[in-house]
C-alpha positions in Angstrom: 87.6 108.3 84.2 85.0 109.1 86.8 85.8 106.3 89.1 89.4 107.0 89.3 90.3 110.5 91.1 93.5 110.7 89.7 91.6 111.1 86.2 89.4 113.3 87.7 92.4 115.4 88.8 94.0 115.0 85.2 90.7 116.5 83.7 90.2 119.3 85.8 94.1 120.2 85.0 93.0 120.0 81.3 89.8 122.1 81.8 91.8 124.8 83.4 93.8 125.4 80.0 90.7 126.5 78.6 90.1 129.4 80.6 94.0 130.3 80.6 93.3 130.2 77.2 90.6 132.8 77.2 92.5 135.0 79.3 95.4 135.2 77.2 93.1 135.8 74.0 91.7 138.7 76.0 94.9 140.0 77.2 95.9 140.4 73.5 92.8 142.0 72.5 93.6 144.9 75.5 97.0 144.9 74.0 95.7 145.7 70.5 93.3 148.3 72.6 96.3 149.9 73.4 97.8 150.2 70.0 94.1 151.6 69.0 94.5 154.5 71.4 94.0 155.6 75.0 89.9 156.1 74.2 89.6 152.5 72.9 91.8 151.1 75.8 89.8 152.8 78.2 86.8 151.6 76.6 87.8 148.0 76.8 89.2 148.6 80.8 85.5 149.5 81.3 84.5 146.5 79.8 86.7 144.5 81.9 85.3 146.3 85.1 82.1 144.4 85.0 81.2 141.8 87.7 81.4 139.0 85.1 84.9 139.5 83.8 86.1 140.1 87.2 84.6 136.8 88.4 86.0 135.3 85.3 89.7 136.8 86.6 89.3 135.3 89.4 88.6 131.9 88.3 91.3 132.0 85.9 94.0 132.9 88.4 92.5 130.0 90.8 92.9 127.5 87.6 96.3 129.0 86.7 97.4 128.4 90.5 96.0 124.9 90.6 97.7 124.1 86.6 101.1 125.4 88.2 100.9 123.6 91.3 100.3 120.2 89.5 102.5 120.7 87.1 105.6 121.5 89.5 104.6 118.3 91.2 105.1 116.5 87.9 109.0 118.0 87.8 110.2 115.4 89.9 109.0 112.6 87.8 109.6 114.4 84.5 112.9 116.4 85.2 115.6 113.5 86.4 118.7 115.5 87.5 121.9 114.1 88.2 124.7 115.5 89.7 127.9 113.1 89.0 126.7 109.7 88.7 124.0 110.4 91.4 120.1 111.3 90.9 118.6 114.2 92.9 115.8 112.9 94.9 112.3 113.7 93.0 111.2 115.3 96.2 114.3 118.1 96.0 113.5 119.0 92.6 109.9 119.8 93.0 111.1 121.7 96.3 113.6 123.6 94.1 110.5 124.4 91.6 108.5 125.9 94.3 111.4 127.8 96.1 112.2 129.2 92.5 108.7 130.1 92.1 108.5 131.5 95.7 111.7 133.9 94.8 110.7 134.9 91.5 107.2 135.9 92.9 108.8 138.1 95.7 110.8 139.9 93.4 107.8 140.8 90.7 106.2 141.9 93.9 109.3 143.7 95.3 109.6 145.4 91.9 106.0 146.7 91.8 105.6 148.2 95.1 108.6 149.9 94.8 107.3 151.4 91.7 104.2 152.9 93.2 
């Protein structure tokens, strides 16, 4: 698989899942700490402010973006959209996923900035 660039990208995409899984486990632990009370949650936040965890979160974000982009690029092949008896071109399906991602992201950003 090292001789074929497509396989290398596939393996990188699969490795990104490990980082996402670790991130989600940490998130679940963080939620559990919230249930334990303010002191437990503050201690957890203190641990997550260490440089190692900050670097991990940046790497996990980059991997999540890579995973998302590669998955969205596959939608044109995996998801066949029909309008009547015609197929929507795969490029339009892929473009639609990216547009939807952008719209949802902008809505979330607007919502978050409006609350502060």
